[in-house]
C-alpha positions in Angstrom: 50.6 41.1 11.6 53.7 43.2 12.5 55.1 44.3 9.5 58.9 44.5 10.9 61.4 47.0 11.3 62.8 49.0 8.4 66.5 47.6 7.7 67.8 49.9 5.5 66.0 49.3 2.2 62.3 49.0 0.9 60.9 45.9 0.1 58.8 46.6 -3.0 57.5 43.0 -3.4 53.8 42.9 -3.2 53.6 39.8 -1.0 55.3 42.5 1.8 54.9 40.3 4.7 53.0 37.3 3.7 55.7 35.1 3.6 53.7 32.1 2.5 52.7 33.9 -0.5 56.4 35.3 -1.1 57.9 31.7 -1.0 54.7 30.6 -3.6 55.7 33.4 -5.7 59.2 31.5 -6.2 57.4 28.0 -6.7 55.1 30.0 -9.6 58.1 31.3 -11.1 60.2 28.1 -11.2 56.4 26.1 -12.9 55.3 24.8 -10.0 52.1 25.2 -8.4 51.3 22.6 -5.7 52.1 25.5 -3.2 49.9 27.7 -4.9 46.8 25.9 -4.7 47.6 25.3 -0.8 48.0 28.9 -0.5 45.0 29.7 -2.4 42.8 26.6 -0.6 44.0 28.1 2.7 42.1 31.4 2.2 38.9 29.8 0.9 36.9 31.6 3.8 38.9 34.8 4.1 37.9 36.6 0.6 40.2 39.5 1.3 43.5 37.4 1.5 42.3 35.0 -1.1 42.0 38.2 -3.7 45.2 39.6 -2.2 47.4 36.2 -2.9 45.5 35.4 -6.4 46.2 38.8 -7.9 49.8 38.5 -6.7 50.2 34.9 -8.1 48.7 36.0 -11.5 51.0 38.3 -11.9 53.9 36.4 -11.6 51.9 33.6 -13.8 50.6 35.7 -16.6 53.5 35.4 -19.0 53.9 31.5 -18.6 51.4 28.5 -19.5 51.3 27.7 -15.7 47.8 28.7 -15.5 46.8 26.7 -18.2 48.6 23.2 -17.2 47.4 23.5 -13.7 44.1 23.9 -14.7 44.3 20.8 -17.3 46.2 18.3 -14.6 44.3 19.8 -11.2 41.0 21.4 -12.3 40.3 22.6 -8.8 38.5 26.0 -7.7 42.0 27.6 -7.1 43.0 26.4 -10.6 39.9 27.9 -11.9 40.4 31.2 -9.8 44.4 31.5 -11.2 43.3 30.8 -14.8 40.5 33.4 -14.1 42.9 36.3 -12.7 45.7 35.4 -15.3 43.2 35.5 -18.4 42.1 39.2 -17.0 45.6 40.6 -16.5 46.8 39.5 -20.5 43.2 40.9 -21.5 43.9 44.4 -19.9 47.3 44.3 -21.3 46.4 43.6 -24.4 43.6 46.4 -24.5 46.1 48.9 -23.1 48.3 48.1 -25.5 45.9 48.2 -28.1 47.2 44.9 -29.2 45.3 43.2 -32.0 44.5 40.0 -30.2 42.8 42.3 -27.3 39.1 41.0 -28.2 40.0 37.5 -28.3 41.9 37.9 -25.1 38.8 39.6 -23.2 36.6 36.4 -24.6 38.8 34.2 -23.1 39.0 36.0 -19.7 35.4 36.0 -19.6 34.7 32.9 -19.8 37.6 31.8 -17.4 36.0 34.2 -14.9 32.5 32.5 -15.6 34.0 29.1 -15.0 35.6 30.1 -11.9 32.6 31.5 -10.4 30.6 28.5 -11.1 33.4 26.1 -9.5 33.0 28.5 -6.2 29.4 30.3 -6.6 30.0 31.8 -2.9 33.6 33.3 -3.9 33.4 37.2 -5.1 37.0 36.9 -6.7 35.8 35.9 -10.0 33.1 38.4 -10.3 35.9 41.1 -8.9 38.4 39.9 -11.4 35.5 40.1 -14.1 34.8 44.1 -12.5 38.2 45.0 -13.7 37.3 44.7 -17.2 34.1 46.4 -17.3 36.1 49.5 -18.6 36.8 47.5 -21.7 33.0 47.1 -22.8 32.0 50.4 -21.2 29.0 49.2 -19.3 26.4 51.8 -18.7 24.1 50.7 -15.9 22.1 53.8 -13.9 23.1 54.8 -10.8 21.1 54.2 -8.0 19.6 57.5 -6.4 22.0 59.4 -3.9 25.1 60.5 -6.2 25.1 64.1 -7.3 26.2 63.3 -10.8 24.5 60.1 -11.0 26.9 58.5 -13.1 26.3 55.6 -15.1 28.8 52.4 -15.1 28.8 48.2 -14.0 26.6 49.0 -11.2 24.6 45.7 -11.7 28.0 43.6 -11.6 29.5 45.6 -8.7 25.9 44.8 -6.8 26.2 41.3 -7.1 30.0 41.5 -5.7 28.4 43.3 -2.6 25.9 40.1 -2.5 28.4 38.0 -2.0 30.8 40.1 0.2 29.6 43.7 1.2 32.5 45.2 2.0 35.1 43.6 -0.3 37.8 45.6 -0.8 39.4 44.9 -3.9 35.6 45.0 -5.3 35.1 48.6 -4.4 38.7 49.7 -6.0 38.1 48.2 -9.3 34.4 49.9 -9.3 35.8 52.9 -8.5 38.9 52.4 -11.0 35.9 52.6 -13.9 35.3 56.1 -13.3 38.7 57.4 -13.5 40.0 60.0 -16.2 42.1 57.6 -17.3 39.6 55.2 -18.0 37.3 57.4 -20.0 35.2 58.8 -16.4 35.8 62.1 -15.1 37.1 63.8 -11.9 33.5 64.6 -10.4 32.3 61.3 -11.1 35.1 59.6 -9.3 35.0 61.9 -6.3 31.1 61.3 -5.9 31.3 57.5 -6.5 34.3 57.4 -3.9 32.4 59.6 -1.4 29.2 57.2 -2.2 30.7 54.3 -1.3 33.0 55.1 1.9 30.1 57.0 3.5 27.9 53.4 3.3 31.4 51.2 4.6 32.0 51.3 8.8 34.3 54.1 10.2 36.9 51.2 11.0 37.0 50.0 7.3 39.8 50.7 4.8 37.1 51.6 2.3 37.0 55.1 3.9 40.5 55.6 1.8 38.7 55.9 -1.5 38.2 59.5 -1.3 41.8 59.4 -0.7 42.8 57.1 -3.7 39.9 59.4 -6.2 42.0 62.5 -4.6 45.6 61.0 -6.1 43.8 60.3 -9.5 42.8 63.5 -9.9 46.0 65.5 -9.0 47.3 67.7 -11.6 50.5 69.4 -10.5 49.7 72.1 -13.1 47.1 73.4 -11.2 47.5 76.2 -8.9 48.4 75.1 -5.7 47.8 71.7 -6.6 50.0 70.1 -3.6 47.9 72.2 -1.1 44.9 70.5 -1.5 45.2 68.0 1.3 45.8 71.0 3.7 42.1 71.3 2.6 39.9 71.0 6.1 37.6 68.1 4.6 40.8 66.4 3.1 42.8 66.6 6.4 39.5 65.3 8.4 39.3 62.7 6.5 42.7 61.2 6.6 42.7 62.0 10.5 39.6 60.3 10.9 40.8 57.3 8.9 44.2 57.5 11.1 42.2 57.2 14.4 39.5 54.4 13.3 41.1 52.1 10.7 44.8 52.2 11.8 44.3 50.6 15.0 42.5 47.5 13.2 45.8 46.7 11.1 47.8 45.2 13.6 45.4 42.3 13.3 45.6 41.8 9.9 46.7 38.3 8.4 49.2 40.5 6.2 50.3 44.5 6.0 48.1 46.4 4.1 50.8 48.2 2.1 48.8 50.0 -0.4 46.3 51.1 1.9 48.7 52.6 4.7 50.6 54.0 1.7 47.8 56.4 0.8 46.9 57.3 4.5 50.7 57.9 5.0 50.6 60.4 1.8 47.5 61.8 2.9 48.6 62.8 6.2 51.8 63.9 4.9 50.8 65.8 2.4 48.5 67.7 5.0 51.4 68.4 7.4 50.2 66.0 10.0 53.8 64.5 10.3 53.1 62.9 13.5 50.2 60.8 12.2 51.9 60.2 9.3 54.7 58.6 11.1 52.9 56.5 12.7 51.7 55.0 9.6 55.1 54.8 8.1 56.3 52.4 11.2 53.2 50.0 10.8 54.2 49.6 7.0 57.7 48.6 8.1 60.0 48.0 5.2 57.3 47.5 2.8 56.3 49.9 0.0 54.1 50.1 -3.0 54.5 52.5 -6.0 51.2 53.8 -6.3 50.4 56.7 -4.4 54.2 57.9 -4.3 54.6 57.6 -8.5 51.7 59.7 -9.4 54.1 62.8 -7.9 57.4 61.5 -9.6 59.9 59.1 -9.1 58.3 56.5 -6.3 61.3 56.0 -4.1 62.4 59.8 -4.2 58.6 60.6 -3.2 58.8 58.2 -0.3 62.1 59.0 1.1 61.1 62.4 1.0 58.1 62.1 3.0 59.9 59.8 5.7 62.7 62.0 5.9 60.2 64.7 6.5 58.6 62.8 9.8 62.0 62.0 11.1 62.4 58.5 9.7 65.5 56.8 8.2 65.6 56.4 4.6 67.9 54.2 2.1 71.1 55.1 2.0 70.7 57.7 5.0 71.2 55.5 7.9 
């Protein structure tokens, strides 16, 4: 799917160029779920699209009772999935805010994920939603052989996701996030897990980006030459390999993978490979994500700085 041309403004909405999803978001905000049912049902056999749409729609519905109303009136697998997604978002939000209701909301979310998985046993998405809560109860299964740091974590839950969908994008990212320092992990464990998982994936897979995600997570501006890390041969070659092997696949996607493209464009820009970064930015079109730019400052400013260095237009500059 072509992302479209940059016309002077960034588009931050996570639906990006999935116009069906963008339209459904409007309905969900208005309290209507019929189009959401249709959009998710259409994606039953495309787990990447189903995960993307359900996550975006849940963020629109989390502050209303739409999911509960939908499940009560039309208890379809899509309603069950939306309820699980919404319940997980509420549980994570409450836990991060140290809300007194956090434990109760987590129990509700776990039950919602279980119900959704029973409604569609082949769908990995409810299990992925459950995986995102693993940091709340600090699952500590032993790591498989092959990892230098052997970090314990929710390996059994992750393995179940892989049995259903071996290259599930969101599942890999949720699992990696368990090991981030902001969730109680360590830089070395996150790097180890990212390398282990990315090396298992096909060279044309977006999962090859996992080490670049881990690198952004470990960024510490107070460290000497922190911004020069991406210029090191191992990171430059990682970004260039993804550029050569994965980027050509993007034109065939059903929606533009903005977040993955942003990590790649950022890594190439930081590695002083402006020619390649420019091509990635052009593949993104006008669509933007706050990460990874927000790790380095105000996201729009950081994104504009990178685009400008690549000779591309930025808002207000023509």
